[in-house]
N, C-alpha and C positions, 0 to 999 in steps of 0.2 A: 504493500500500499503506498509506503514512504519513498520508494524507490522511483517511482514517475516524478513524484513531486520534487525530488532531490535532484534529477536529471535536469528538469525544467529551470529549476532555480540556479543551477551551475551555469547552464547554458545562458540564461539572461543575464548574470553576471558577468560571464566572459564577453558578450555583447556588448554590455555599458562598458566593460574595462577596456575593448579594442575602440569604441567611439572615443573615451575619453583619451587616447594616444593622439587622435586628430586633433581636438579640441584644445589641449595642453601645447601642440607644437612639436611634440616628439616625431611624431610622423608629419611630414610636410606633404601638402597637397598643392598643386599650382594648376588649377584649370587652363589658363593659357600662361606661357612663359614671358617673361620681360625678354625683348629683343633690343639689343643695342641699336641705337638710332643713327643715322648719318647728318642729320638736320638739327640745327639750332636757330630757332628764329626768334627775333625781338619786334613787338609791335609798339609802335609808338602814337599817341594820342595828343595832339596839340589842343588848346582852348578852340571852341567852334569859331569861325571866322579867321582862323590863321590863314596866312597866305601859302600857296603850294612852295614858293621860294623859302620861306622861314622853315615849314616842315621839311622840306629837302636839306637845308643846313643842319638842321638839328639832326635828323637821321644820319646825314655822313658823319657827324661827332660820333654817334654810336657805331657806324661801320670803321671809323678809324680805331676805335678800342679793339676791333678784332684782330688788328694787325700788331697791336702791343700784346695781345693775348697770345696770338700766334708765336710770338718771340719768346714768351715767357714759357709755354708749354714746350717749344723746341730745346731751349736751354735746360729744363727740368728733365726732360725724356732723353736727351741727348741725340736728338734727331736733327735733319736740317728742317728748316721751316717751311720747305715746300711740302714736306711730308705730313703737315698738320691740317692745312684747309685747302680745299680743292677749287672753291670758288666764294664769291661773297655777292648778294644780289640786293640792291636797294630799289625799292617800288614805293611810290606815293600816290595818293588820290586813289586807291583801289576802292572796288565795290565792298559794300560790309556784306558779309556772310549771311545767308536767309535766316539761321536762328537766331542773329543778333538782336538782343531785347532792345536797342537802340536804332533799330532798322529805318529804313527812309533816309540815311544819310549816305548812301552809297555814291560812290564817286567823288568823296569827301576830300578836299585838298589839305584838311588837318590831320590826316591819319598817313602811317607809311608802315612798311615791313622791311626788316633786314634780315635776309636768310643767308645762312652761313651752310653752304655743303663742305661737311669733313670729310677727310679721306676715309675709304670703307673700313667699316669695325672689323673685319677679318685682316686688316695690314697694319691698324693704328694700335699704338701702346697706352692710349689712354681714353677715357669714357667721355661721352657728350655731356653728362651733368657735369663733370669736372670743368669743360670747356665752358657751359652755361655759367657755372658758378664764378669762374673768372672773369668771364665777360661782363658779367652784372657789376661784379666789384670794380672791375676797370672801368667801366662806364661811367659808375657814381652818379649823383644828382645832376640833371641837365635843368638850368634855370626855364622856366616857361613851359615846362612840359607838364600836361594833365596828369597822364600816365604812361608809363613805360614797362611792358611785361617781356619775360624772357621765356622761352620754353624748349625743350629738345624733344623732339618725336620720334616714333618708332618707324614711320614710313614717309616717304616723300611727300610733299604738299601736292595736293591735287591728284593723286594716282587713285585709280580705279581698283585696281589689284595689283597687290606686290608680293613676290615670292622671294625670301631671302634664304638662300642656302648656306649652312655653315658645315664646315668639315676641319679635320684636322691639318688636310694638305690641299693644294691647288689642284692636284691630281682628282681627289676624290670629290671635291667641290665641282669640277668639271664633268665627272663622271656622272653625279648625281644630277646635275642641270641637264646632260644629255637625255637623261631617263625621263625628266619631266618632259 
């Protein structure tokens, strides 16, 4: 009579114990793994009514900080400065994304983005969040700017579908790419 109840209680206890391994963090579960991004973007917002020339001048100040960060990372990592950043783009007067709560200000001359394309994550020795952190501190406060935000992303801006293949060697990566 006690035997079935004992088996049920032990089974229930083992089930609760196994769940506690997940909730305590002993066993990690990652639904979607973090992928190292190759883009770092700064978004600049000036007061409404600011001229496009003034916005461009301020966004160029932010872009100039990229060169200082490039030099800093190159000296810290012991690499050539060309191996840090692949390219920088400054764009002003862009349309506001559809989900923007301030919608209707599309094509606004008081907004700009500065996009930095880092060397591929498979060949660089530093991480995008580290670049973002240095860029943020190197830029500092810029007078007359309403908001300046920085972010490092996982995929290129505007890409519909992006596949990133990671492997221990270039040959293995190329073989996986051919398979796809």
